[in-house]
TORTORKOL-642072 format. One record per residue (C-alpha): residue number from 1; residue in one letter; x, y, z. Coordinates in Angstrom, 2 decimals. Layout:
# residues N
{rec NUM, 'a', {X, Y, Z}} ...
//
This chain:
# residues 425
{rec 1, 'm', {0.14, 0.06, -0.10}} {rec 2, 'k', {2.90, 2.55, 0.45}} {rec 3, 'p', {3.60, 2.77, -3.17}} {rec 4, 'l', {0.08, 3.83, -4.21}} {rec 5, 'n', {0.39, 6.04, -1.26}} {rec 6, 'e', {2.86, 7.64, -2.58}} {rec 7, 's', {1.70, 8.03, -6.23}} {rec 8, 'r', {-1.58, 9.41, -4.70}} {rec 9, 'r', {0.36, 12.13, -3.01}} {rec 10, 'l', {2.31, 12.86, -5.71}} {rec 11, 'r', {-1.14, 12.98, -8.17}} {rec 12, 'y', {-2.71, 15.19, -6.06}} {rec 13, 'f', {0.43, 17.54, -5.20}} {rec 14, 's', {1.04, 17.48, -8.89}} {rec 15, 'f', {-2.36, 18.48, -10.09}} {rec 16, 'f', {-2.84, 20.92, -7.22}} {rec 17, 'y', {0.27, 23.21, -8.46}} {rec 18, 'l', {-0.33, 22.55, -12.28}} {rec 19, 'y', {-3.65, 24.24, -11.68}} {rec 20, 'v', {-1.99, 26.92, -9.48}} {rec 21, 'm', {0.01, 27.96, -12.47}} {rec 22, 'q', {-3.26, 28.17, -14.89}} {rec 23, 'g', {-5.04, 30.42, -12.25}} {rec 24, 'i', {-2.52, 33.10, -12.20}} {rec 25, 'p', {-2.88, 34.34, -15.54}} {rec 26, 'a', {-6.32, 33.43, -15.63}} {rec 27, 'g', {-7.24, 35.81, -12.69}} {rec 28, 'f', {-5.04, 38.50, -13.66}} {rec 29, 'a', {-6.51, 39.23, -17.07}} {rec 30, 't', {-10.38, 38.36, -16.30}} {rec 31, 't', {-10.43, 39.62, -13.29}} {rec 32, 'a', {-6.92, 42.28, -12.47}} {rec 33, 'i', {-6.97, 43.66, -15.95}} {rec 34, 'c', {-10.53, 43.68, -17.01}} {rec 35, 'n', {-11.52, 45.51, -13.52}} {rec 36, 'y', {-8.63, 47.78, -13.90}} {rec 37, 'l', {-9.98, 48.87, -17.30}} {rec 38, 'a', {-13.61, 49.01, -16.19}} {rec 39, 'g', {-12.10, 51.54, -13.25}} {rec 40, 'q', {-10.66, 53.47, -15.66}} {rec 41, 'g', {-13.69, 54.12, -17.34}} {rec 42, 'i', {-13.52, 51.97, -20.66}} {rec 43, 'q', {-16.57, 51.10, -21.76}} {rec 44, 's', {-18.30, 47.29, -20.95}} {rec 45, 'q', {-18.52, 46.14, -24.70}} {rec 46, 'i', {-14.81, 46.87, -25.09}} {rec 47, 'i', {-13.77, 45.08, -21.98}} {rec 48, 'g', {-16.14, 42.22, -23.09}} {rec 49, 't', {-14.50, 41.94, -26.42}} {rec 50, 'f', {-10.97, 41.77, -24.60}} {rec 51, 'a', {-12.09, 38.98, -22.47}} {rec 52, 'a', {-13.46, 36.88, -25.51}} {rec 53, 'i', {-10.30, 37.29, -27.92}} {rec 54, 'v', {-7.81, 36.41, -24.86}} {rec 55, 'g', {-10.07, 33.50, -24.41}} {rec 56, 'i', {-10.35, 32.75, -27.99}} {rec 57, 'p', {-7.12, 29.89, -27.66}} {rec 58, 'w', {-9.11, 27.96, -24.69}} {rec 59, 'i', {-12.12, 26.93, -27.10}} {rec 60, 'i', {-9.37, 25.63, -30.00}} {rec 61, 'q', {-8.47, 23.14, -27.08}} {rec 62, 'i', {-10.43, 20.49, -28.88}} {rec 63, 'i', {-7.89, 20.51, -31.64}} {rec 64, 'w', {-4.81, 20.20, -29.02}} {rec 65, 'g', {-6.55, 16.99, -27.59}} {rec 66, 'p', {-6.16, 14.74, -30.43}} {rec 67, 'i', {-2.42, 15.86, -31.32}} {rec 68, 'i', {-1.24, 15.47, -27.63}} {rec 69, 'd', {-3.03, 11.76, -27.77}} {rec 70, 'r', {-1.02, 11.44, -31.10}} {rec 71, 'y', {2.45, 12.57, -30.27}} {rec 72, 'q', {2.05, 11.59, -25.89}} {rec 73, 'y', {5.10, 9.70, -25.66}} {rec 74, 's', {8.72, 11.51, -25.39}} {rec 75, 'v', {12.39, 11.43, -24.39}} {rec 76, 'i', {11.41, 13.25, -21.00}} {rec 77, 'g', {8.41, 11.15, -20.09}} {rec 78, 'h', {4.82, 10.47, -21.04}} {rec 79, 'r', {2.91, 13.55, -22.13}} {rec 80, 'k', {5.62, 15.79, -19.85}} {rec 81, 'q', {7.19, 17.46, -23.19}} {rec 82, 'w', {3.75, 19.28, -23.80}} {rec 83, 'l', {3.51, 20.81, -20.09}} {rec 84, 'v', {7.64, 21.69, -20.08}} {rec 85, 'l', {7.52, 23.18, -23.60}} {rec 86, 't', {4.17, 25.18, -23.64}} {rec 87, 'q', {4.63, 26.27, -19.87}} {rec 88, 'a', {8.22, 27.88, -21.07}} {rec 89, 'v', {6.62, 29.45, -24.12}} {rec 90, 'a', {3.75, 31.05, -21.57}} {rec 91, 'g', {6.25, 32.02, -19.77}} {rec 92, 'm', {8.11, 33.95, -22.30}} {rec 93, 'a', {4.90, 35.16, -23.50}} {rec 94, 's', {4.08, 36.50, -20.38}} {rec 95, 'l', {7.30, 38.63, -20.19}} {rec 96, 's', {6.66, 39.63, -23.36}} {rec 97, 'l', {3.52, 41.68, -22.02}} {rec 98, 'l', {6.28, 44.23, -20.47}} {rec 99, 'l', {6.06, 45.59, -24.26}} {rec 100, 'v', {2.97, 47.55, -23.08}} {rec 101, 'd', {3.91, 50.87, -21.65}} {rec 102, 'd', {-0.02, 51.83, -20.91}} {rec 103, 'p', {-2.78, 49.10, -21.05}} {rec 104, 'i', {-5.03, 51.92, -21.11}} {rec 105, 'k', {-3.62, 53.73, -24.24}} {rec 106, 'e', {-2.58, 50.45, -25.89}} {rec 107, 'i', {-5.46, 48.12, -25.48}} {rec 108, 's', {-5.24, 46.52, -28.63}} {rec 109, 'l', {-1.42, 45.67, -28.48}} {rec 110, 'l', {-2.46, 44.42, -24.83}} {rec 111, 't', {-4.88, 42.03, -26.51}} {rec 112, 'i', {-2.71, 40.54, -28.69}} {rec 113, 'v', {0.24, 39.99, -26.38}} {rec 114, 'f', {-2.41, 38.12, -23.84}} {rec 115, 'f', {-4.14, 35.98, -26.60}} {rec 116, 'i', {-0.67, 34.74, -27.69}} {rec 117, 'h', {0.12, 33.93, -24.03}} {rec 118, 's', {-3.03, 32.03, -24.27}} {rec 119, 'v', {-2.28, 30.09, -27.21}} {rec 120, 'f', {0.42, 28.43, -25.19}} {rec 121, 'a', {-1.30, 28.20, -21.68}} {rec 122, 's', {-4.46, 26.34, -23.64}} {rec 123, 'i', {-2.02, 23.67, -24.81}} {rec 124, 'q', {-0.60, 23.41, -21.37}} {rec 125, 'd', {-4.05, 23.41, -19.59}} {rec 126, 'a', {-5.05, 20.42, -22.46}} {rec 127, 's', {-2.31, 18.40, -21.39}} {rec 128, 'a', {-2.85, 18.76, -17.73}} {rec 129, 'd', {-6.40, 17.42, -18.64}} {rec 130, 'a', {-5.23, 14.80, -20.68}} {rec 131, 'i', {-2.47, 13.45, -18.10}} {rec 132, 'a', {-5.65, 13.92, -15.62}} {rec 133, 'i', {-8.28, 11.78, -16.67}} {rec 134, 'd', {-5.14, 9.08, -18.06}} {rec 135, 'v', {-4.05, 8.63, -14.19}} {rec 136, 't', {-7.07, 8.89, -11.80}} {rec 137, 'p', {-8.84, 6.08, -10.84}} {rec 138, 'e', {-12.85, 6.07, -11.23}} {rec 139, 'n', {-13.13, 6.37, -7.37}} {rec 140, 'e', {-10.62, 9.22, -6.67}} {rec 141, 'r', {-12.27, 11.73, -9.58}} {rec 142, 'g', {-13.75, 13.85, -7.40}} {rec 143, 'r', {-10.97, 14.70, -5.06}} {rec 144, 'v', {-8.64, 14.87, -7.75}} {rec 145, 'n', {-10.69, 17.49, -9.16}} {rec 146, 'a', {-11.09, 19.07, -6.05}} {rec 147, 'f', {-7.40, 19.60, -6.02}} {rec 148, 'm', {-7.09, 20.77, -9.58}} {rec 149, 'r', {-10.11, 23.11, -8.88}} {rec 150, 'g', {-8.38, 24.20, -5.63}} {rec 151, 'g', {-5.23, 24.82, -7.48}} {rec 152, 'f', {-6.67, 26.89, -9.59}} {rec 153, 'l', {-8.84, 29.01, -7.37}} {rec 154, 'i', {-5.59, 29.88, -5.34}} {rec 155, 'g', {-3.52, 30.58, -8.56}} {rec 156, 'y', {-6.61, 32.60, -9.76}} {rec 157, 'a', {-6.37, 34.56, -6.17}} {rec 158, 'v', {-3.14, 35.54, -6.64}} {rec 159, 'g', {-3.54, 36.58, -10.51}} {rec 160, 's', {-6.42, 38.38, -9.49}} {rec 161, 'a', {-5.77, 40.39, -5.82}} {rec 162, 'a', {-2.31, 39.80, -5.47}} {rec 163, 'l', {-1.22, 41.16, -9.17}} {rec 164, 's', {-4.29, 43.63, -8.57}} {rec 165, 'w', {-2.73, 45.13, -5.48}} {rec 166, 'm', {0.80, 45.17, -7.28}} {rec 167, 'm', {-0.54, 46.76, -10.46}} {rec 168, 'h', {-2.04, 49.95, -8.03}} {rec 169, 't', {1.16, 49.89, -5.38}} {rec 170, 'h', {4.07, 49.39, -7.79}} {rec 171, 'g', {2.90, 49.72, -11.26}} {rec 172, 'y', {1.27, 47.19, -14.70}} {rec 173, 'h', {5.32, 46.25, -15.41}} {rec 174, 'a', {5.98, 45.41, -11.39}} {rec 175, 'a', {3.14, 42.80, -11.60}} {rec 176, 'v', {3.69, 41.35, -15.17}} {rec 177, 'g', {7.29, 40.61, -13.76}} {rec 178, 'l', {5.91, 39.27, -10.45}} {rec 179, 'q', {3.69, 36.73, -12.66}} {rec 180, 's', {6.36, 35.94, -15.12}} {rec 181, 'f', {8.46, 35.45, -12.37}} {rec 182, 'i', {5.99, 32.86, -10.92}} {rec 183, 'l', {5.35, 30.94, -14.20}} {rec 184, 'i', {9.09, 30.36, -15.05}} {rec 185, 'v', {9.73, 29.06, -11.41}} {rec 186, 'l', {6.98, 26.67, -11.65}} {rec 187, 't', {8.12, 25.57, -15.33}} {rec 188, 'v', {11.63, 24.33, -13.70}} {rec 189, 'v', {9.38, 22.21, -10.87}} {rec 190, 't', {7.59, 20.74, -13.62}} {rec 191, 'y', {10.72, 19.92, -15.44}} {rec 192, 'i', {12.38, 18.54, -12.00}} {rec 193, 'i', {9.08, 16.47, -10.91}} {rec 194, 'k', {9.11, 13.16, -11.65}} {rec 195, 'l', {5.70, 12.69, -12.81}} {rec 196, 'd', {6.75, 8.82, -13.77}} {rec 197, 'k', {9.06, 7.52, -10.82}} {rec 198, 'k', {11.44, 6.07, -14.18}} {rec 199, 'd', {11.76, 9.64, -15.34}} {rec 200, 's', {15.40, 10.88, -15.47}} {rec 201, 'l', {16.29, 14.75, -15.39}} {rec 202, 'l', {17.99, 14.18, -18.72}} {rec 203, 'p', {16.45, 12.65, -21.81}} {rec 204, 's', {16.61, 9.27, -22.38}} {rec 205, 'f', {16.32, 7.93, -25.71}} {rec 206, 'k', {16.11, 4.38, -24.31}} {rec 207, 'k', {13.11, 2.81, -24.79}} {rec 208, 'k', {11.11, 1.66, -21.70}} {rec 209, 'e', {7.67, 1.29, -20.59}} {rec 210, 's', {5.94, 4.08, -18.96}} {rec 211, 'd', {4.41, 3.48, -15.49}} {rec 212, 't', {2.03, 5.70, -14.72}} {rec 213, 'm', {1.26, 7.25, -11.25}} {rec 214, 'i', {-1.17, 4.73, -10.65}} {rec 215, 'g', {0.13, 2.01, -12.72}} {rec 216, 't', {1.92, 0.75, -15.98}} {rec 217, 'k', {0.65, 1.94, -19.28}} {rec 218, 'd', {2.42, 0.27, -22.22}} {rec 219, 's', {4.32, 2.16, -24.72}} {rec 220, 'e', {2.44, 1.69, -27.76}} {rec 221, 's', {2.78, 3.33, -30.98}} {rec 222, 'n', {1.03, 6.47, -30.76}} {rec 223, 'p', {-2.37, 5.92, -32.28}} {rec 224, 's', {-3.34, 7.93, -35.23}} {rec 225, 'l', {-4.89, 11.16, -35.96}} {rec 226, 'r', {-7.60, 10.10, -38.12}} {rec 227, 'l', {-8.64, 7.44, -35.77}} {rec 228, 'l', {-8.58, 10.13, -32.60}} {rec 229, 'f', {-11.00, 12.53, -34.37}} {rec 230, 't', {-13.19, 9.97, -35.66}} {rec 231, 'e', {-13.44, 8.64, -32.08}} {rec 232, 'l', {-13.65, 12.02, -30.33}} {rec 233, 'y', {-16.64, 12.71, -32.50}} {rec 234, 'k', {-18.29, 9.79, -31.81}} {rec 235, 'g', {-18.11, 10.52, -27.94}} {rec 236, 'v', {-18.76, 14.08, -27.99}} {rec 237, 't', {-22.09, 13.57, -30.00}} {rec 238, 'a', {-22.88, 10.11, -28.43}} {rec 239, 'r', {-26.77, 10.62, -27.61}} {rec 240, 'q', {-27.31, 9.47, -24.16}} {rec 241, 'n', {-24.91, 11.88, -23.09}} {rec 242, 'f', {-25.48, 15.44, -25.42}} {rec 243, 's', {-28.18, 16.94, -23.29}} {rec 244, 'l', {-26.23, 16.68, -20.17}} {rec 245, 'f', {-23.70, 18.10, -21.43}} {rec 246, 'c', {-25.59, 20.67, -23.00}} {rec 247, 'i', {-27.34, 21.59, -19.67}} {rec 248, 'i', {-23.47, 21.78, -17.93}} {rec 249, 'l', {-22.20, 24.14, -21.01}} {rec 250, 'l', {-25.46, 26.44, -20.41}} {rec 251, 'v', {-24.82, 27.06, -16.50}} {rec 252, 'y', {-21.22, 27.83, -17.19}} {rec 253, 'm', {-22.22, 30.14, -19.76}} {rec 254, 'l', {-24.61, 32.23, -17.30}} {rec 255, 'i', {-22.19, 31.72, -14.12}} {rec 256, 's', {-19.92, 33.63, -16.58}} {rec 257, 'f', {-22.42, 35.82, -17.99}} {rec 258, 'f', {-23.67, 37.08, -14.59}} {rec 259, 'i', {-19.93, 37.91, -12.85}} {rec 260, 'g', {-18.92, 39.57, -15.64}} {rec 261, 'g', {-21.96, 42.15, -15.70}} {rec 262, 'y', {-21.87, 42.17, -11.55}} {rec 263, 's', {-18.37, 43.16, -11.06}} {rec 264, 'y', {-18.33, 46.04, -13.85}} {rec 265, 'y', {-22.17, 47.58, -12.39}} {rec 266, 'i', {-20.34, 47.58, -9.10}} {rec 267, 'i', {-17.41, 49.47, -10.10}} {rec 268, 'h', {-18.82, 51.61, -12.90}} {rec 269, 'd', {-22.44, 52.41, -11.05}} {rec 270, 'l', {-21.65, 51.90, -7.34}} {rec 271, 'h', {-18.61, 53.72, -7.79}} {rec 272, 'w', {-16.58, 51.05, -6.02}} {rec 273, 's', {-12.33, 51.13, -6.84}} {rec 274, 'd', {-11.70, 48.11, -9.29}} {rec 275, 'k', {-8.50, 47.46, -6.64}} {rec 276, 'e', {-11.22, 46.64, -4.14}} {rec 277, 'v', {-13.27, 44.35, -6.21}} {rec 278, 's', {-10.70, 42.28, -7.40}} {rec 279, 'i', {-9.23, 41.80, -4.32}} {rec 280, 'l', {-12.58, 40.57, -2.73}} {rec 281, 'q', {-13.26, 38.46, -5.76}} {rec 282, 'g', {-9.55, 36.70, -5.65}} {rec 283, 'a', {-8.53, 36.52, -1.73}} {rec 284, 'w', {-11.89, 36.88, 0.82}} {rec 285, 'g', {-13.42, 33.92, 0.96}} {rec 286, 's', {-10.66, 31.63, -0.69}} {rec 287, 'i', {-9.77, 29.66, 2.21}} {rec 288, 'l', {-13.53, 28.74, 3.03}} {rec 289, 't', {-14.10, 28.50, -0.61}} {rec 290, 'l', {-10.85, 25.73, -1.03}} {rec 291, 'l', {-12.57, 24.29, 2.43}} {rec 292, 'i', {-15.76, 23.75, 0.46}} {rec 293, 'i', {-13.96, 22.31, -2.73}} {rec 294, 'f', {-12.15, 19.76, -1.06}} {rec 295, 'i', {-15.70, 18.66, 1.06}} {rec 296, 'g', {-17.22, 18.89, -2.35}} {rec 297, 'g', {-14.78, 16.56, -3.96}} {rec 298, 'v', {-15.42, 13.94, -1.53}} {rec 299, 'l', {-19.42, 14.29, -1.65}} {rec 300, 's', {-19.29, 13.47, -5.35}} {rec 301, 'd', {-17.12, 10.40, -5.19}} {rec 302, 'y', {-19.48, 9.43, -1.85}} {rec 303, 'i', {-23.10, 10.67, -2.84}} {rec 304, 'g', {-22.34, 10.59, -6.47}} {rec 305, 's', {-21.91, 13.47, -9.10}} {rec 306, 's', {-25.06, 13.62, -10.90}} {rec 307, 'k', {-26.73, 14.07, -7.07}} {rec 308, 'l', {-23.64, 16.89, -6.31}} {rec 309, 'm', {-24.17, 18.72, -9.48}} {rec 310, 'r', {-27.90, 18.61, -8.96}} {rec 311, 'm', {-27.73, 20.46, -5.56}} {rec 312, 'v', {-25.01, 22.78, -6.85}} {rec 313, 'm', {-27.44, 23.65, -9.63}} {rec 314, 'l', {-30.06, 24.35, -7.28}} {rec 315, 'g', {-27.78, 26.87, -4.93}} {rec 316, 'i', {-26.60, 28.79, -8.12}} {rec 317, 'g', {-29.93, 28.97, -9.39}} {rec 318, 'c', {-31.55, 30.38, -5.66}} {rec 319, 'y', {-28.92, 32.36, -5.35}} {rec 320, 'l', {-29.28, 34.32, -8.66}} {rec 321, 'i', {-32.83, 34.86, -8.08}} {rec 322, 'i', {-32.78, 36.04, -4.53}} {rec 323, 'm', {-29.43, 38.41, -4.70}} {rec 324, 'n', {-30.79, 40.11, -7.85}} {rec 325, 's', {-34.23, 40.26, -6.53}} {rec 326, 'l', {-32.59, 42.49, -3.53}} {rec 327, 'f', {-30.94, 44.71, -6.52}} {rec 328, 's', {-32.45, 48.10, -4.74}} {rec 329, 'f', {-30.45, 47.25, -1.53}} {rec 330, 'w', {-26.97, 46.70, -3.62}} {rec 331, 'h', {-26.15, 50.00, -2.67}} {rec 332, 's', {-25.27, 48.46, 1.01}} {rec 333, 'k', {-22.08, 47.61, 1.25}} {rec 334, 'a', {-22.33, 44.12, 3.78}} {rec 335, 'l', {-25.01, 42.73, 0.82}} {rec 336, 't', {-22.69, 43.35, -1.90}} {rec 337, 't', {-19.60, 42.15, -0.46}} {rec 338, 's', {-21.48, 39.19, 0.81}} {rec 339, 'g', {-22.50, 38.52, -2.86}} {rec 340, 'l', {-19.00, 38.83, -4.38}} {rec 341, 'i', {-17.85, 36.28, -1.88}} {rec 342, 'l', {-20.61, 34.00, -2.07}} {rec 343, 'w', {-20.30, 33.81, -5.89}} {rec 344, 'n', {-16.67, 32.45, -5.69}} {rec 345, 'f', {-18.18, 29.46, -4.59}} {rec 346, 'a', {-20.51, 28.87, -7.55}} {rec 347, 'd', {-17.62, 27.93, -10.38}} {rec 348, 'p', {-15.31, 25.70, -8.52}} {rec 349, 'l', {-18.02, 23.66, -7.12}} {rec 350, 'f', {-19.81, 23.33, -10.29}} {rec 351, 's', {-16.94, 22.26, -11.40}} {rec 352, 'v', {-15.96, 19.87, -9.07}} {rec 353, 'a', {-19.41, 17.73, -9.26}} {rec 354, 't', {-19.24, 18.09, -13.04}} {rec 355, 'f', {-15.68, 17.15, -14.15}} {rec 356, 'p', {-15.95, 13.91, -12.82}} {rec 357, 'l', {-19.31, 13.22, -14.71}} {rec 358, 'l', {-17.50, 14.13, -18.02}} {rec 359, 'm', {-14.20, 12.00, -17.34}} {rec 360, 'n', {-16.71, 9.18, -16.94}} {rec 361, 'm', {-18.53, 10.05, -20.37}} {rec 362, 'c', {-15.46, 9.56, -21.86}} {rec 363, 'r', {-14.50, 6.84, -24.65}} {rec 364, 'l', {-12.13, 4.77, -23.35}} {rec 365, 'k', {-9.57, 4.90, -26.42}} {rec 366, 'v', {-9.62, 8.61, -26.50}} {rec 367, 'q', {-10.69, 9.80, -22.76}} {rec 368, 'g', {-7.81, 12.46, -23.08}} {rec 369, 's', {-9.17, 14.00, -26.10}} {rec 370, 'q', {-12.31, 14.16, -25.29}} {rec 371, 'f', {-11.95, 15.20, -22.06}} {rec 372, 't', {-10.14, 18.35, -23.23}} {rec 373, 'a', {-12.81, 18.61, -25.96}} {rec 374, 'y', {-15.26, 19.24, -23.32}} {rec 375, 'm', {-12.99, 21.67, -21.63}} {rec 376, 'a', {-12.51, 23.44, -24.92}} {rec 377, 'l', {-16.49, 23.86, -25.10}} {rec 378, 'i', {-16.84, 25.02, -21.67}} {rec 379, 'n', {-14.33, 27.59, -21.60}} {rec 380, 'f', {-16.29, 28.72, -25.49}} {rec 381, 's', {-19.51, 28.46, -23.32}} {rec 382, 'g', {-17.64, 30.85, -20.72}} {rec 383, 'i', {-16.27, 33.17, -23.42}} {rec 384, 'v', {-19.72, 33.98, -24.57}} {rec 385, 'g', {-21.18, 34.81, -21.77}} {rec 386, 'g', {-18.45, 37.15, -20.77}} {rec 387, 'y', {-18.89, 38.42, -24.57}} {rec 388, 'a', {-22.56, 38.52, -24.16}} {rec 389, 'i', {-22.94, 40.62, -20.98}} {rec 390, 'g', {-20.42, 43.52, -22.16}} {rec 391, 'w', {-23.11, 44.58, -25.14}} {rec 392, 'a', {-26.05, 43.12, -23.13}} {rec 393, 'q', {-25.56, 45.78, -20.68}} {rec 394, 't', {-25.49, 48.71, -22.51}} {rec 395, 'f', {-29.25, 47.75, -23.28}} {rec 396, 'v', {-30.67, 46.13, -19.68}} {rec 397, 'k', {-29.59, 46.54, -16.20}} {rec 398, 'v', {-27.71, 43.33, -15.10}} {rec 399, 'y', {-29.95, 42.57, -12.17}} {rec 400, 'w', {-32.32, 41.87, -14.76}} {rec 401, 'l', {-30.13, 39.49, -16.62}} {rec 402, 'g', {-29.19, 37.91, -13.58}} {rec 403, 'l', {-32.83, 37.51, -12.46}} {rec 404, 'f', {-33.49, 35.33, -15.95}} {rec 405, 's', {-30.31, 33.59, -15.43}} {rec 406, 'g', {-31.21, 31.97, -12.26}} {rec 407, 'i', {-34.84, 31.28, -13.88}} {rec 408, 'v', {-33.35, 29.27, -16.83}} {rec 409, 'i', {-31.00, 27.10, -14.57}} {rec 410, 'i', {-34.08, 26.51, -11.94}} {rec 411, 't', {-35.98, 25.31, -15.00}} {rec 412, 'a', {-32.54, 23.13, -16.49}} {rec 413, 'l', {-32.79, 21.40, -12.99}} {rec 414, 'i', {-36.32, 20.88, -12.93}} {rec 415, 'y', {-35.73, 19.18, -16.62}} {rec 416, 'l', {-33.30, 17.20, -14.98}} {rec 417, 'q', {-35.35, 16.14, -12.03}} {rec 418, 'i', {-37.93, 15.28, -14.86}} {rec 419, 'k', {-35.60, 13.11, -17.15}} {rec 420, 'n', {-34.21, 11.27, -13.55}} {rec 421, 'k', {-37.33, 10.96, -11.83}} {rec 422, 'h', {-35.89, 8.49, -9.61}} {rec 423, 's', {-32.98, 10.99, -8.46}} {rec 424, 'v', {-33.79, 12.76, -4.99}} {rec 425, 'l', {-31.43, 15.85, -4.20}} 
//
């Protein structure tokens, strides 16, 4: 049992820090920078366009998945080459953000450089997702996803809160420099850490069997791209899973839709400082959220992901309906602060509930590619939500949009309950 315990600890640690690494630039771009632009009076549709363009590379992960599976074996370890190379280039791309002298006057250049960074960060994310589903036993997927989302949350808190504070205190370039330093250091960690206990620090051209963190994987020849894309299409379009996945996409889109509009409204209409909002979104409540995520991961493994997903949907739907019905009291700082902190639970908890479901929906031959495709489509739904709210707010107040979102989620939950009559919340 000792080797298994060591493998489990290594697995949890690896996925935790890998997702910390992904969360930092995500928090910096989508919260710290977006809130900073809002605080400087930039229009909501321009901010929405910035967020959408920066997120485009995360949509095309559906292409990266099969390519990663096609070339999954290398001289430095199983799939490890994808992590190390893309992390290194993403770190260099982060450094190139220093080329932007003034983010407000050079939004176009800022967008282009963030887009380039996102291209390589998205390949890194696809690689980590593929490894996660490959090495995680079904009875541990809830807990592993808790470590993944927990790591992302911590990274997001650093990117949104710490880097926002750094940007306001020491300037934009200091924040970019700190982000780049962290990413480069963590890239070195990825190179040094042994995802496979037989890996060596120096590349080895000697053929060997690759033992994963939970067992042994035969070093078969890499499958063809044609086979991978064919199996991927069958997996994603499978009738029995398609309607459930569409509901998951809808909820993710509405989560992104509301929070983008809520943050902008607080800064633009209630006149909060963007620094204050970023710190609230990224720091306060993070420890409590992390605890709840880990509890959710354990619950997912013990009561089932499907049941937990419906419980989380009920919570999100009720929150949106109640919070937006109280819009006339949003001037109360206590209420608005509580609303921001509580909303921190929404995306992580929904992810902990749904990711194990998505893993179990994947076909064996292309489980890495299919899970990555699901992640790409979820990223796409979030980008659509963030882009749509930027334009919708020019016509309708965010509280009406939030109320509508809550009603839609409750309606989707009722549909799931009817479809699964024998399931009880």
